[in-house]
C-alpha positions in Angstrom: 161.2 -190.9 -21.6 160.5 -192.2 -18.1 161.7 -190.6 -14.8 161.9 -191.5 -11.1 160.4 -188.7 -9.1 160.1 -190.4 -5.7 161.5 -193.5 -3.9 160.8 -195.0 -0.5 161.5 -198.3 1.2 160.9 -200.0 4.5 163.7 -201.0 6.7 165.1 -204.4 5.9 164.6 -206.9 8.8 165.9 -210.5 8.9 163.2 -213.1 8.7 161.5 -213.9 12.0 162.1 -210.4 13.2 159.9 -207.3 13.7 158.1 -207.8 10.4 157.4 -211.5 10.8 153.7 -211.1 11.2 153.2 -208.6 8.4 151.6 -209.7 5.2 152.7 -208.6 1.7 150.1 -205.8 1.8 151.0 -204.8 5.3 154.6 -204.3 4.2 153.8 -202.8 0.7 150.9 -200.5 1.1 152.4 -198.0 3.6 155.6 -197.8 1.5 153.6 -197.2 -1.7 151.6 -194.5 0.0 154.8 -192.8 1.4 156.2 -192.8 -2.1 153.1 -191.1 -3.5 153.1 -188.6 -0.6 156.8 -187.7 -1.2 155.9 -186.7 -4.7 152.6 -185.1 -3.9 150.8 -187.5 -6.2 147.3 -188.5 -5.4 146.3 -192.1 -5.6 143.7 -191.2 -8.3 146.6 -190.3 -10.6 148.2 -193.8 -10.5 147.7 -195.8 -13.7 149.3 -199.0 -12.6 151.3 -200.7 -9.9 154.0 -203.3 -10.8 155.2 -205.5 -8.0 158.0 -208.0 -7.8 157.5 -210.9 -5.4 159.5 -214.1 -5.5 158.3 -216.2 -2.5 154.6 -215.6 -2.3 151.9 -218.1 -3.4 150.4 -216.0 -6.2 147.1 -214.3 -5.9 148.5 -211.2 -7.7 150.1 -209.4 -4.7 150.3 -206.2 -6.7 146.5 -206.1 -6.7 146.4 -206.7 -3.0 148.8 -203.9 -2.3 146.9 -201.6 -4.6 143.6 -202.3 -2.8 145.2 -202.0 0.7 146.7 -198.7 -0.3 143.3 -197.4 -1.4 144.3 -196.9 -5.0 141.4 -196.7 -7.5 139.8 -200.0 -8.3 140.7 -199.6 -11.9 144.4 -200.1 -11.0 144.7 -203.8 -11.8 148.2 -204.5 -10.5 150.8 -206.5 -12.3 152.9 -209.0 -10.3 156.2 -210.4 -11.6 158.6 -213.1 -10.5 162.2 -212.8 -11.8 163.6 -213.7 -8.4 166.4 -211.3 -7.3 166.2 -209.2 -10.5 162.5 -208.6 -10.2 162.7 -205.4 -8.2 164.7 -203.7 -11.1 162.6 -205.4 -13.8 159.4 -203.9 -12.3 161.0 -200.5 -13.0 162.0 -201.4 -16.5 158.5 -202.6 -17.2 157.1 -199.3 -15.9 159.5 -197.5 -18.2 158.4 -199.6 -21.2 154.7 -198.9 -20.5 155.3 -195.2 -20.2 157.4 -195.0 -23.3 154.7 -196.8 -25.2 152.2 -194.1 -24.2 149.9 -196.6 -22.3 150.3 -194.9 -18.9 151.9 -191.8 -17.2 152.2 -192.7 -13.5 153.3 -196.1 -12.3 154.3 -197.4 -8.8 157.0 -199.9 -9.4 158.7 -202.0 -6.8 159.0 -205.2 -4.8 157.8 -206.7 -1.6 159.1 -209.8 0.1 158.2 -211.6 3.3 160.7 -214.4 3.9 159.0 -214.9 7.3 155.6 -215.7 5.8 156.6 -217.5 2.6 154.3 -220.5 2.1 155.3 -224.1 2.7 155.8 -225.8 -0.7 154.5 -229.3 -1.5 154.9 -231.2 -4.7 152.1 -233.7 -5.4 152.8 -237.3 -6.4 151.1 -238.3 -9.6 151.0 -241.9 -8.4 149.0 -241.0 -5.3 151.7 -241.0 -2.8 152.1 -238.3 -0.1 153.1 -234.8 -1.2 156.8 -234.1 -0.9 158.1 -230.8 0.5 160.6 -228.7 -1.4 162.2 -225.4 -0.6 162.4 -223.7 -4.0 161.4 -224.3 -7.6 164.1 -225.2 -10.1 165.5 -222.3 -12.1 166.6 -224.4 -15.1 165.2 -227.7 -16.6 168.6 -229.4 -16.1 169.5 -230.8 -12.7 173.2 -230.8 -13.6 173.0 -227.1 -14.6 171.1 -225.9 -11.6 173.6 -225.1 -8.8 172.5 -223.7 -5.5 173.3 -220.0 -5.4 175.7 -220.5 -2.5 177.5 -223.3 -4.3 177.7 -221.1 -7.4 179.1 -218.3 -5.4 181.8 -220.5 -3.9 182.7 -221.9 -7.3 183.0 -218.4 -8.6 185.3 -217.5 -5.8 187.5 -220.5 -6.5 187.7 -219.8 -10.2 188.5 -216.1 -9.7 190.8 -216.6 -6.8 188.8 -214.5 -4.4 189.7 -215.6 -0.9 187.5 -215.9 2.1 189.6 -213.1 3.8 189.0 -210.8 0.8 185.2 -211.5 1.0 185.2 -210.8 4.7 187.0 -207.5 4.2 184.3 -206.5 1.7 181.6 -207.4 4.2 183.2 -205.5 7.0 183.4 -202.4 4.7 179.7 -202.8 3.7 178.7 -202.7 7.4 181.0 -199.8 8.1 179.5 -197.7 5.4 176.0 -198.6 6.4 176.6 -197.6 10.0 177.7 -194.1 9.1 175.1 -193.5 6.4 171.8 -191.7 7.1 169.0 -193.6 5.4 166.2 -191.8 7.3 164.9 -189.9 4.3 164.3 -193.1 2.3 162.9 -195.4 5.0 159.2 -195.5 5.9 158.9 -196.7 9.5 156.9 -199.8 10.0 156.1 -201.6 13.2 158.3 -199.1 15.0 161.4 -200.0 12.9 163.0 -197.1 11.1 166.5 -198.5 10.4 168.0 -201.6 8.9 168.0 -204.1 11.7 170.9 -206.3 10.6 173.6 -203.5 10.3 176.2 -203.9 12.9 179.8 -203.2 13.8 181.3 -206.1 12.0 185.0 -206.5 12.6 187.5 -208.7 10.9 187.7 -210.8 14.0 183.9 -211.3 14.1 183.8 -212.1 10.4 186.6 -214.6 10.8 184.4 -216.4 13.4 181.3 -216.6 11.2 180.0 -220.0 10.4 180.8 -221.5 7.1 177.9 -222.1 4.7 179.8 -223.6 1.7 183.5 -223.5 1.1 184.7 -219.8 1.3 181.2 -218.5 1.8 180.2 -217.7 5.4 177.3 -216.2 7.3 179.2 -212.9 7.1 179.7 -212.9 3.4 176.2 -214.0 2.3 173.3 -211.7 2.7 170.7 -212.8 5.3 167.2 -213.7 4.2 164.9 -210.8 5.1 161.5 -209.0 4.9 161.1 -205.6 3.2 159.2 -203.4 0.7 160.4 -200.7 -1.7 158.8 -198.6 -4.4 159.7 -195.9 -6.9 157.3 -193.6 -8.7 158.0 -193.8 -12.5 156.4 -191.1 -14.6 156.3 -189.6 -18.1 158.1 -186.5 -19.3 154.9 -184.5 -18.9 154.5 -185.4 -15.3 158.3 -185.1 -14.5 158.3 -181.5 -15.8 156.4 -180.5 -12.7 159.3 -181.4 -10.5 162.6 -179.7 -9.9 164.5 -183.0 -9.4 164.2 -186.4 -11.0 166.2 -189.3 -12.2 165.8 -190.0 -15.9 165.9 -193.6 -16.9 168.7 -193.5 -19.5 168.8 -197.3 -20.2 167.9 -200.7 -18.8 168.5 -204.3 -19.7 167.8 -207.8 -18.5 170.1 -210.5 -20.0 170.2 -214.3 -19.6 173.6 -215.8 -19.2 175.2 -219.1 -18.0 173.0 -220.6 -15.3 176.2 -222.1 -13.8 177.6 -218.7 -13.0 174.7 -216.4 -12.0 177.1 -214.1 -10.2 178.5 -212.9 -13.5 175.2 -212.5 -15.3 175.0 -208.7 -14.7 178.1 -208.1 -16.8 176.5 -208.2 -20.2 173.5 -206.2 -19.0 175.8 -203.5 -17.6 177.8 -203.3 -20.8 174.5 -202.9 -22.7 173.2 -200.0 -20.6 176.5 -198.2 -20.6 176.8 -198.3 -24.4 179.5 -195.9 -25.4 179.9 -194.6 -21.9 182.8 -195.6 -19.7 182.5 -196.8 -16.1 184.5 -193.7 -15.3 181.4 -191.7 -16.3 179.4 -193.0 -13.4 179.0 -191.0 -10.3 177.5 -193.8 -8.2 176.8 -197.5 -8.5 174.6 -199.8 -6.5 175.7 -203.4 -6.9 173.8 -206.2 -5.2 175.6 -208.0 -2.5 173.7 -211.3 -2.3 177.3 -212.6 -1.8 180.4 -210.6 -1.3 182.1 -212.5 -4.2 179.3 -211.6 -6.6 179.7 -207.9 -6.0 183.5 -208.1 -6.0 183.5 -210.0 -9.3 181.2 -207.5 -10.9 183.1 -204.5 -9.7 186.4 -205.9 -11.0 185.1 -207.1 -14.3 183.3 -203.9 -15.2 186.1 -201.7 -13.9 184.0 -199.7 -11.4 185.7 -197.4 -9.0 185.2 -199.1 -5.6 184.8 -195.6 -4.0 181.5 -195.0 -5.8 180.1 -198.5 -5.2 177.4 -198.9 -2.5 178.4 -195.7 -0.6 175.7 -196.3 2.0 176.5 -200.0 2.4 175.1 -202.9 0.6 172.8 -205.9 1.1 175.4 -207.7 3.3 174.7 -205.0 5.8 170.9 -205.0 5.2 169.7 -208.4 4.2 168.2 -209.8 1.0 164.4 -209.5 0.6 164.5 -211.2 -2.8 161.7 -209.5 -4.7 162.4 -206.1 -3.2 166.2 -206.1 -3.4 166.5 -204.6 -6.9 164.1 -201.8 -6.1 166.1 -201.0 -2.9 169.2 -200.4 -5.2 167.1 -197.8 -7.2 165.8 -196.2 -4.0 169.4 -195.8 -2.8 170.3 -194.2 -6.2 167.4 -191.8 -6.0 168.4 -190.5 -2.5 172.2 -190.3 -3.0 172.8 -189.5 -6.7 172.8 -185.7 -7.0 174.5 -185.3 -10.4 175.6 -187.4 -13.3 174.9 -191.1 -14.0 174.1 -193.8 -11.6 174.0 -197.6 -12.1 172.1 -200.4 -10.4 172.9 -204.0 -11.1 171.8 -207.3 -9.8 172.2 -211.1 -10.5 169.4 -213.7 -10.2 169.1 -217.4 -10.1 169.0 -219.2 -13.4 171.7 -216.9 -14.8 169.9 -213.6 -15.1 171.4 -210.1 -14.8 169.6 -206.8 -14.8 171.1 -203.3 -15.0 169.5 -199.9 -14.8 171.2 -196.6 -15.8 169.8 -193.3 -14.5 170.8 -189.7 -14.9 170.2 -187.1 -12.2 168.6 -183.8 -13.2 167.7 -180.8 -11.1 168.9 -179.9 -7.6 
């Protein structure tokens, strides 16, 4: 079995903010080191580092973070891109490696710099000038490749989730984040020790937010952001040294309808719950890329809203794509004291990832 024995993240800062000049390794290495320090694990004990990154230009950012953190040169680093789901998928890959007996100690997480993402150009095979593009396609079919915001609005229309209901969800997300104490999970960087976007969002302010598409507004869509997050995933043997850990009980990534990415986590959640009921959960961290996505997931699964995102969600933080899934796991590690906890996230292309953990120890 695999266990989480430590979890740390940076603050989440909207693009162009205090982290705008930080590279992937500038963001990731201090958080990785803080995660090791929290567990009292020396860098020499690390077998691998798995890093999710969606917007970088390659170059194996996991390796760069490993070297910047002073990990042994033998730690090769494995970088993955599953867009929003990657931060949870890194943890699931670490679990699989540990369960196979290949390794015993893995740093798994995600780092994203929206501020420093590269400019993308597509070359012309006929010799014309290169054409700029914002993102790569997530399906091979232009007619089945909706923008994420368009898909969120379509989902809201189909399910009858009004703009006002989405705004109420966003207001509550900020309210919970404002009263939560995240100091134990955040590693200060560039003098920033709290999530910079969290604010006293009122219904009146939400109602004045600019419209992005249809019922989706700037208040009900998570802002693009920079951040890093890591968890330390270890074997039974290593976890036995610690009084408290989160056991990874189950995990799944499932592909679903690319036209409705917001509903993709539903099958993954059902798979990880197995014979358990949603009522068996003590806590759930559900990604809020859009309010409507989280609302649809909570309703369809039958989650008790009182246990969902108790410290606020991504609407109150921001969305550093490759790191967002890991941030959900970091939140579980710090707030789940007993019982089962769930993390779930949707991703472009119709992907859904879910992670189920069980708290043990004090």
